[in-house]
C-alpha positions, 0 to 999 in steps of 0.5 A: 519469431519464425525463421523460414529456411528455403533450400535452393532449387535444382542446380546444374552440378554437371554440364556435358559430362564435366563438373561445375563449381558454384553452379547456376540452376537447371531449367527445372530449377528455375521453374522450381524457384517460380513455384516457390515464390508463388507459394510464399507470395502471401506470407509476410517477411520482415527480412530475406537473407540469401547465401552468396552462391549463384544457385541461392541467388537465382532461387531467391530472385522471383521471391525478392521480385514479388516482394519488392525486396532488395538482395541481402547477402548473408555470407555465413549461409555459404554451403560447405566448400567442396574441392575444386572440381570445375572442368573435371570429368563428373566421375571424379566427383562421383568417385570422391562422394562414394569414397566419403560415404564408405568411411567409418562414421568418425572419419567423416568429420574430415570431409572430402580431400581438398575441401572444407572439413565437416567439423570446421563447416559445422563450427562455421555455421554454428557461429554464424547462426549464433551471431545471426540470432544475437542480431535478433536479440537471442543468445544461448543461456548457460544451461545444459538444455537448449535454452536461450534468453532474449533482450529488448530487441527480440520481436516474437512476431518477426518473420525472417526467410533464409535462402540457403542450402541443405547443409547450412540449413540442417546444421543451423536447425540442429544448432537451434534445436540443441541437437548433437551434430553429426558429419552427415547432416545432409542425410539426417535431414533430407531437405528437397530442392526449393523446399520450405522449412520452418522453425520458431521460438516458443517461451519457457519459464526461464527463456525461450527455445526453438521448435521445428514445425515444418521440414522439407515441404515441397507440396507446392511443386508438381510431383515430377518436379520434386528433386533432392 
């Protein structure tokens, strides 16, 4: 089974010098979304799930239209919840991010003041990923290695797209690969806007596991439109 994780296109985090919460796409972001859809138009997907946030829904719209798929919201794909900065000067958010990156490594689990703690976010995405995989007939085995077992509902030929975020995508990939989480997954896996990321199952003697076959592929975008 292949899971294709698509990051949203470029969002408009600030407008006229002020922060925007749950932002829409920029003009370039809408173009990136069109290029992404055209890159995937000939690929078969059995299902496409989309984060509940505006930027992912706008990114998914051209692909859903080309595929004639309905919009299916997966609440668990929501990105980490930042503090409410809407309408405040953009420097306030910039200053908070600078302070966050200056913290000692173990202190970064607490996240931004007033936002979702990173350890709670990781737990939320890990639980969401596990429940999503269980719906596909995949569950983690009682094994110190990242081995999973399957039931009769598992379909090795199934292909699912998730339109999500850098954070949710990175944490989900780490969970499937069995990697120890860190509070800086956004930097560990540098995933560009409107990029394509692929992870798929492969068999073991005692179950299955996951392999990452593609990370942050943005070759479908013109060079001047590749953003992060």
